C-alpha positions as CSV (number, residue, x, y, z in Angstrom):
1,M,-47.9,-33.9,-86.2
2,V,-47.2,-33.3,-82.5
3,A,-49.5,-35.5,-80.2
4,I,-51.8,-33.6,-78.0
5,A,-51.3,-34.1,-74.2
6,T,-53.6,-36.9,-73.0
7,P,-56.1,-34.8,-70.9
8,T,-56.5,-32.4,-73.8
9,L,-56.7,-35.3,-76.2
10,V,-59.5,-36.9,-74.3
11,S,-61.5,-33.6,-74.0
12,E,-61.0,-33.0,-77.7
13,I,-62.3,-36.5,-78.6
14,L,-65.4,-35.9,-76.4
15,R,-65.9,-32.4,-78.0
16,L,-65.6,-33.9,-81.5
17,K,-67.9,-36.7,-80.6
18,K,-70.6,-34.3,-79.5
19,E,-70.0,-32.1,-82.5
20,R,-70.3,-35.0,-85.0
21,N,-73.2,-36.6,-83.1
22,A,-71.0,-39.7,-82.9
23,I,-71.0,-42.9,-80.9
24,I,-67.7,-44.6,-79.9
25,L,-67.9,-48.4,-80.0
26,A,-64.9,-50.4,-78.7
27,H,-64.2,-54.1,-78.7
28,N,-63.1,-55.9,-75.6
29,Y,-59.6,-56.2,-77.1
30,Q,-59.0,-52.5,-77.4
31,T,-56.5,-50.8,-75.1
32,K,-57.5,-49.5,-71.7
33,D,-57.6,-45.8,-72.6
34,I,-59.9,-46.5,-75.6
35,Q,-62.2,-48.7,-73.5
36,E,-62.5,-46.0,-70.9
37,I,-63.6,-43.3,-73.4
38,A,-66.0,-45.5,-75.4
39,D,-69.8,-45.3,-75.1
40,F,-70.0,-49.1,-75.2
41,V,-67.4,-51.9,-74.8
42,G,-68.4,-55.4,-75.8
43,D,-68.0,-58.5,-77.9
44,S,-68.9,-58.8,-81.6
45,L,-72.6,-59.6,-80.8
46,G,-73.0,-56.7,-78.4
47,L,-71.4,-54.3,-80.8
48,A,-73.5,-55.5,-83.7
49,Y,-76.7,-54.8,-81.6
50,K,-75.4,-51.3,-80.6
51,A,-74.5,-50.5,-84.2
52,K,-78.0,-51.5,-85.3
53,E,-79.7,-49.5,-82.5
54,T,-77.8,-46.3,-82.5
55,D,-79.3,-43.0,-83.6
56,A,-75.9,-41.3,-84.0
57,D,-74.9,-39.9,-87.3
58,V,-71.3,-41.2,-87.0
59,I,-70.1,-44.5,-85.7
60,A,-66.4,-44.5,-84.6
61,F,-65.6,-48.1,-84.4
62,C,-62.5,-49.0,-82.3
63,G,-62.0,-52.6,-83.4
64,V,-61.0,-54.2,-86.6
65,H,-62.2,-53.8,-90.2
66,F,-64.8,-56.5,-90.3
67,M,-66.5,-55.0,-87.2
68,A,-66.7,-51.5,-88.7
69,E,-67.9,-53.1,-92.0
70,T,-70.6,-54.9,-90.1
71,A,-71.7,-51.6,-88.6
72,K,-71.9,-50.1,-92.1
73,I,-73.8,-53.0,-93.4
74,V,-76.7,-52.4,-90.9
75,N,-76.3,-48.6,-91.2
76,P,-75.9,-47.7,-94.9
77,G,-77.0,-44.1,-94.3
78,K,-74.5,-43.5,-91.4
79,T,-70.8,-42.5,-91.5
80,V,-68.7,-45.3,-90.1
81,I,-65.1,-44.6,-89.3
82,L,-62.2,-46.9,-88.3
83,P,-59.3,-45.1,-86.6
84,D,-56.7,-47.2,-88.4
85,A,-57.6,-48.6,-91.8
86,N,-55.0,-51.3,-91.5
87,A,-56.7,-52.9,-88.5
88,G,-57.5,-56.2,-90.2
89,C,-58.0,-59.8,-88.9
90,S,-56.3,-63.0,-89.6
91,L,-59.6,-64.9,-89.6
92,E,-61.0,-62.5,-92.2
93,Q,-57.9,-63.0,-94.3
94,S,-58.1,-66.8,-94.1
95,C,-61.4,-66.9,-96.0
96,P,-61.3,-64.6,-99.1
97,G,-64.8,-64.0,-100.6
98,P,-63.8,-65.1,-104.1
99,Q,-62.3,-68.4,-102.7
100,L,-65.5,-69.2,-100.8
101,E,-67.6,-68.3,-103.8
102,A,-65.6,-70.7,-106.0
103,F,-65.9,-73.4,-103.3
104,L,-69.7,-73.1,-103.2
105,K,-70.0,-73.2,-106.9
106,A,-67.8,-76.3,-107.1
107,N,-70.0,-77.9,-104.4
108,A,-73.4,-76.6,-105.5
109,D,-74.8,-80.2,-105.4
110,K,-74.3,-80.3,-101.6
111,N,-76.6,-77.3,-101.1
112,Y,-74.6,-76.1,-98.0
113,Y,-76.3,-73.9,-95.4
114,V,-73.5,-71.5,-94.8
115,I,-72.9,-70.1,-91.3
116,A,-70.2,-67.5,-91.2
117,Y,-68.5,-66.4,-88.0
118,I,-68.8,-62.6,-87.9
119,N,-65.0,-62.4,-88.2
120,C,-65.2,-62.3,-92.0
121,S,-65.5,-59.8,-94.9
122,G,-68.7,-58.4,-96.2
123,H,-68.3,-60.5,-99.3
124,V,-68.3,-63.7,-97.2
125,K,-71.3,-62.5,-95.2
126,A,-73.1,-61.9,-98.5
127,L,-72.5,-65.5,-99.5
128,S,-73.9,-66.8,-96.1
129,D,-77.2,-67.9,-94.9
130,C,-76.7,-66.7,-91.3
131,I,-73.9,-65.0,-89.3
132,C,-72.9,-66.0,-85.8
133,T,-70.6,-64.8,-83.0
134,S,-68.8,-66.9,-80.4
135,G,-71.6,-65.9,-78.0
136,N,-74.4,-67.2,-80.1
137,A,-72.8,-69.8,-82.4
138,V,-74.4,-72.8,-80.6
139,K,-77.9,-71.2,-80.9
140,I,-77.4,-70.4,-84.6
141,V,-76.2,-73.9,-85.4
142,E,-79.1,-75.4,-83.5
143,A,-81.6,-73.3,-85.5
144,A,-80.1,-74.3,-88.8
145,P,-82.3,-76.4,-91.2
146,K,-81.9,-80.1,-90.3
147,D,-82.2,-81.2,-93.9
148,R,-79.1,-79.3,-95.2
149,P,-75.4,-79.8,-94.4
150,I,-73.7,-76.9,-92.7
151,L,-70.5,-75.2,-94.0
152,F,-69.0,-73.3,-91.1
153,V,-66.5,-70.5,-92.0
154,P,-63.9,-69.3,-91.3
155,D,-62.8,-70.5,-87.8
156,Q,-62.3,-74.2,-87.6
157,N,-61.6,-74.0,-83.8
158,L,-64.9,-72.3,-83.0
159,G,-66.6,-74.7,-85.4
160,S,-65.2,-77.8,-83.8
161,W,-66.2,-76.4,-80.3
162,V,-69.8,-75.8,-81.6
163,M,-69.9,-79.4,-82.9
164,E,-68.9,-80.6,-79.5
165,Q,-71.7,-78.6,-77.9
166,T,-74.4,-79.5,-80.4
167,G,-73.5,-82.9,-81.9
168,R,-74.3,-81.4,-85.3
169,P,-71.7,-82.4,-87.9
170,M,-70.4,-79.5,-90.0
171,T,-67.8,-79.0,-92.8
172,L,-65.2,-76.6,-91.4
173,W,-63.3,-74.0,-93.3
174,K,-59.5,-74.2,-92.4
175,G,-59.2,-70.8,-90.8
176,S,-58.0,-69.7,-87.4
177,C,-57.2,-66.6,-85.3
178,Y,-53.4,-66.2,-85.1
179,V,-53.6,-64.8,-81.5
180,H,-55.6,-67.7,-80.0
181,M,-53.4,-70.2,-81.8
182,E,-50.4,-68.9,-79.9
183,F,-51.8,-70.4,-76.7
184,T,-50.5,-73.9,-76.2
185,R,-51.2,-76.9,-74.0
186,D,-47.8,-76.5,-72.4
187,S,-48.2,-72.8,-71.8
188,V,-51.6,-73.2,-70.1
189,E,-50.4,-76.2,-68.0
190,A,-47.4,-74.2,-66.8
191,I,-49.6,-71.2,-65.6
192,K,-52.0,-73.7,-64.0
193,E,-49.1,-75.1,-62.0
194,Q,-48.3,-71.6,-60.7
195,Y,-51.9,-70.9,-59.7
196,P,-53.5,-74.2,-59.0
197,D,-56.6,-72.7,-57.4
198,A,-57.3,-70.4,-60.3
199,K,-60.1,-71.1,-62.8
200,V,-59.1,-71.2,-66.4
201,V,-61.4,-69.4,-68.8
202,A,-60.7,-69.8,-72.5
203,H,-62.1,-68.5,-75.8
204,P,-63.5,-71.1,-78.2
205,E,-61.1,-69.8,-80.9
206,C,-58.4,-71.6,-79.0
207,A,-57.2,-75.0,-80.2
208,Y,-58.8,-78.2,-78.7
209,S,-55.7,-79.0,-76.7
210,V,-56.1,-75.7,-74.9
211,R,-59.9,-75.8,-74.5
212,V,-59.8,-79.2,-72.7
213,L,-57.7,-77.6,-70.0
214,A,-60.2,-74.8,-69.3
215,D,-62.9,-74.7,-66.6
216,E,-65.0,-72.6,-68.9
217,V,-65.0,-72.0,-72.6
218,C,-67.0,-69.0,-73.7
219,S,-67.2,-65.7,-75.5
220,T,-65.6,-62.6,-74.1
221,E,-69.0,-61.3,-73.0
222,K,-69.8,-64.4,-71.1
223,M,-66.4,-64.3,-69.4
224,V,-67.6,-61.3,-67.5
225,G,-70.7,-63.1,-66.1
226,Y,-68.7,-66.3,-65.4
227,C,-66.0,-64.5,-63.4
228,R,-68.5,-62.4,-61.5
229,S,-70.7,-65.4,-60.5
230,T,-68.0,-68.0,-59.8
231,P,-66.8,-68.2,-56.2
232,S,-63.1,-68.3,-57.2
233,D,-61.1,-65.1,-56.7
234,T,-58.4,-65.8,-59.3
235,F,-58.9,-66.5,-63.0
236,I,-56.5,-67.3,-65.8
237,I,-57.9,-65.6,-68.9
238,V,-56.9,-67.3,-72.2
239,T,-57.8,-64.8,-74.8
240,E,-56.5,-61.5,-76.1
241,S,-54.9,-59.3,-73.4
242,G,-57.4,-56.4,-73.7
243,M,-60.1,-58.5,-72.1
244,L,-58.3,-58.1,-68.8
245,H,-59.0,-54.4,-68.7
246,R,-62.7,-54.9,-68.9
247,L,-62.7,-57.7,-66.3
248,E,-60.7,-55.6,-63.9
249,R,-63.2,-52.7,-64.3
250,E,-66.4,-54.8,-64.1
251,V,-65.4,-57.5,-61.7
252,P,-63.5,-55.7,-58.9
253,G,-61.9,-57.6,-56.1
254,K,-60.9,-60.5,-58.1
255,R,-57.5,-61.3,-59.7
256,F,-57.1,-61.8,-63.4
257,I,-54.0,-63.4,-64.9
258,A,-53.2,-63.2,-68.6
259,G,-52.9,-66.6,-70.1
260,P,-49.4,-66.9,-71.5
261,T,-48.7,-68.0,-75.1
262,G,-45.9,-70.3,-76.1
263,H,-43.5,-67.3,-76.3
264,C,-44.8,-64.4,-74.2
265,A,-46.6,-63.5,-71.0
266,C,-49.7,-62.4,-72.7
267,A,-51.3,-62.2,-76.1
268,D,-51.8,-58.9,-78.0
269,C,-53.6,-58.8,-81.3
270,R,-51.4,-56.6,-83.6
271,Y,-54.4,-55.5,-85.5
272,M,-56.6,-54.5,-82.5
273,K,-53.7,-52.5,-81.0
274,L,-53.3,-50.4,-84.2
275,N,-56.1,-48.1,-82.9
276,T,-54.9,-45.3,-80.5
277,L,-56.5,-42.3,-78.9
278,Q,-54.7,-40.0,-81.3
279,K,-56.0,-42.0,-84.3
280,L,-59.5,-41.9,-82.8
281,H,-59.3,-38.1,-82.5
282,D,-58.0,-37.7,-86.0
283,S,-60.7,-39.9,-87.5
284,L,-63.4,-38.0,-85.7
285,R,-61.9,-34.7,-86.8
286,D,-61.5,-35.7,-90.5
287,L,-64.3,-38.3,-90.7
288,S,-61.7,-40.6,-92.2
289,P,-60.9,-43.4,-92.8
290,Q,-64.5,-44.2,-93.8
291,V,-65.8,-47.7,-94.3
292,E,-67.5,-48.1,-97.7
293,M,-68.7,-51.1,-99.7
294,P,-70.6,-51.9,-102.9
295,E,-74.4,-51.6,-102.3
296,D,-75.2,-55.0,-103.8
297,I,-72.8,-56.8,-101.4
298,R,-74.0,-54.7,-98.5
299,A,-77.6,-55.5,-99.1
300,R,-76.9,-59.2,-99.5
301,A,-74.7,-59.2,-96.4
302,E,-77.4,-57.5,-94.3
303,K,-79.9,-60.3,-94.5
304,P,-77.8,-63.0,-92.7
305,I,-76.8,-60.4,-90.1
306,L,-80.4,-59.5,-89.4
307,R,-81.3,-63.2,-89.3
308,M,-78.6,-63.6,-86.6
309,L,-79.8,-60.7,-84.5
310,E,-83.4,-62.0,-84.7
311,L,-82.4,-65.5,-83.7
312,S,-80.2,-64.2,-80.8
313,K,-83.0,-62.2,-79.1
């Protein structure tokens, strides 16, 4: 199929959006052209709120599978489409639902309170007591019952950072984001030497050796506020490269430098970048690929998501 010229492609997407009564949600890690056409750009928490609040008939989710699945969990009656069905997540893959289920059965005597980072499958969410994002993980852990041990899945880096912030011991699942693990102590120290006056802002999915070099460790949403309010005019952003597009749009007049990984100048998530304007157009036209899931899992997964949204207000 011959790609439509970009101006026509954008106008066709907007026409289809109106025709379908659709909303376009985009994660901060999406490409610049997708961010600019989206109705809302944000982190996982902000996107979850928007998905829950929308009165649109169709949710076009420009992100990865677990995000679109989360939108479907809280909107069972709506059509949720993901431009590329192969847009997965290494964190989701690191904690298969059946494996977590087997672990919980084998350790039933411990009576774990399961907190699942939102970067996981619907099956894992259905096995959890509460969901969290990087933006609210500290609050969710602090609200957890004091008389039950916590199992935090699937991101061990976010989990260890939360333990540092709260002092609450947790059992950590051995999962990680492949993109954030590509940042190294040496790569961050090297860029700091080039820009000694720059503030380093890192995502908590980074390893401890990287986090300790940062001036601020926070979610992508909080990065916007930090960079806007901090007097410095130069920032080294240690997270997926798409975040720079949003920062440049919303915090004009400041300089943002992509934190280098151990082997390249910036970090691209191969899954996030699978979505394109052409695929967004085609998904709105065909209402495909759609996100579906068994109703019993969806209903069970909805409870810990709603608990998270309530605790995060």
